[in-house]
Residue, then its C-alpha position, 0 to 999 in steps of 0.5 A: x660635506x665636511x662631515x662626509x670628508x671626515x668620515x671618509x678619512x676615518x674609513x681610509x685611516x682604518x683601512x690603512x691601519x688594517x693593511x699595516x697590521x696585516x703587513x706586519x703580521x705577514x712579515x712576522x709570519x715570513x720571518x718565523x717560517x724563514x727562522x724555523x725552516x730546517x732547510x739551510x737558506x741564504x739570500x745573496x746579492x746579484x754579485x754574490x754578497x751574503x745578505x741574510x741566512x737562517x739558523x739552519x744555514x748557520x748550523x751547516x756552515x759553522x759561521x755565526x751571523x756576524x761572521x758571514x753577513x757582508x762576505x762573498x758566497x765564495x767564502x763557502x763555495x768554490x769560486x768558479x762553481x758559485x760564479x757559474x751558478x749565479x750566472x746560470x740562476x740570473x738567466x734561468x731564474x731558478x736551479x734545482x738540485x745542483x751538486x756542489x761542495x760547501x766549505x764549512x768554517x772548520x774546513x770540512x767539505x760538505x756535499x750539498x744539493x743547491x737550489x736557487x731562485x731569483x728574487x725580483x723587485x716590484x718592477x721585475x728586476x733581479x735583486x738577488x738570489x735565494x740559495x737553499x742547500x740540502x746536506x748530502x753527507x748521509x746520502x753519499x755515505x750510504x752510496x759508498x756503503x752500497x758500492x762497497x756491498x755491491x763490490x763484495x757481492x760481485x767478489x762473492x759471485x765470482x768465487x761462488x760461480x768459480x766454485x760451482x764450475x769447479x764442482x761441475x768439473x769434479x762431478x764430471x771427473x767422478x762420473x768419468x772415473x766411475x765409468x772407467x772403473x765399471x769398464x775395467x770391472x766388466x772386462x775382468x769377468 
C-alpha cells in the first residue's frame, strides 16, 4: 500500500511538473507574441493606469517603458475621450475602431483607431483593459490628398463644362452668321 501511494505521488509530481513546464512555455509564447506584435498594445487598470505595453506602443507614443508605466492613460489621450472609452469598454466589454488622437511624447498628435477588450479574472471580474491602436496617419494623409484631387477635378469639370457650353454657343453663333450671310447673298442675285 505504501508503495502504491509512493507511485501515485510520483505520477502526480510528473503531471504537475509537466503542467508547470507547459504553463511556462505558454507564458513565454504569450510574451513573445506581445513583444513581436506590430500593433501597439497596452494594458491598463480599470481606473486608467498604464500597467504594461509592448515595443510597438513605445514606438508610437515616444515614451520609454519606465517613463509611462504607472502613469494615467490620459497622459497620451484626451482625458474626456479616454474616460468615456473606459466606461464604454467596461460595459460593452470591447470596442472596435473608435477614432481618437494619441498625444505622443514629442507633442505630436497622431490620429489612431482604438480597439479595447476587457480583461477578466477567473471569476469574471474586469481587472483591466487591453488597448490596441492602429496609426491612421497615412490613411488620413491619403484621404486629404484624395479630397484635394476631387476638388481639383471638380474645378476642372466646371471649367471644361463652361468651355463646352461656350463652344456650343459659338457654334450656334457661327451657324446663325452663315445662315445670315447666305440669306444676304441669295438676296443680291
